C-alpha positions, 0 to 999 in steps of 0.5 A, spaced: 486 465 491 483 471 489 486 478 492 481 484 493 483 490 490 481 497 491 481 503 486 484 510 488 478 513 489 475 508 494 482 508 497 481 516 498 475 514 502 478 509 506 484 513 508 479 519 511 476 513 515 483 511 518 485 505 514 492 503 514 496 504 508 503 500 507 507 502 501 512 496 499 516 500 494 524 501 495 526 507 499 528 512 494 521 511 490 517 512 497 521 519 497 520 521 490 512 520 491 508 517 496 501 517 499 500 521 505 500 517 511 503 511 507 508 507 511 514 504 508 515 496 508 520 495 502 517 488 499 524 485 500 523 486 508 515 484 508 517 476 510 521 479 516 515 485 518 509 481 517 506 483 524 506 490 521 500 488 517 496 485 522 490 488 525 483 488 526 481 491 519 484 490 512 491 493 511 491 496 504 498 495 500 500 500 495 506 500 490 508 504 483 503 500 479 500 495 483 504 489 481 509 488 487 503 490 492 499 484 489 504 479 490 505 482 497 497 481 498 498 474 496 503 472 501 500 476 506 493 472 505 497 466 505 499 468 512 492 469 514 492 477 513 486 481 510 490 485 505 487 489 499 491 491 493 491 498 491 489 498 483 494 502 479 498 504 485 502 510 486 502 512 479 494 512 479 494 516 485 498 521 482 494 521 475 488 522 479 490 529 481 490 527 488 496 530 493 502 526 494 508 527 499 515 527 496 522 528 500 524 525 506 520 528 511 
């Protein structure tokens, strides 16, 4: 099953339009650096939180490099959820020079 992917450039545009972004990394990684507006749902908890991904529009899924988020997108697709992987993940976002948040607030 082919999973859709999006670049951080395109993600930036989608977020400005109100897209939902879910980060599937560990809480400590999320605190270190995250895209503003991302909601944390650690990968290990995804099966118990599938409803957090459901919606009328695609949900964008991010991790550190795009590998874990791709696996989550594959799982979500099997549940009938349209999920789009963020290619390159949070590292690509940071390397692009875009702003990001850190800390627990």
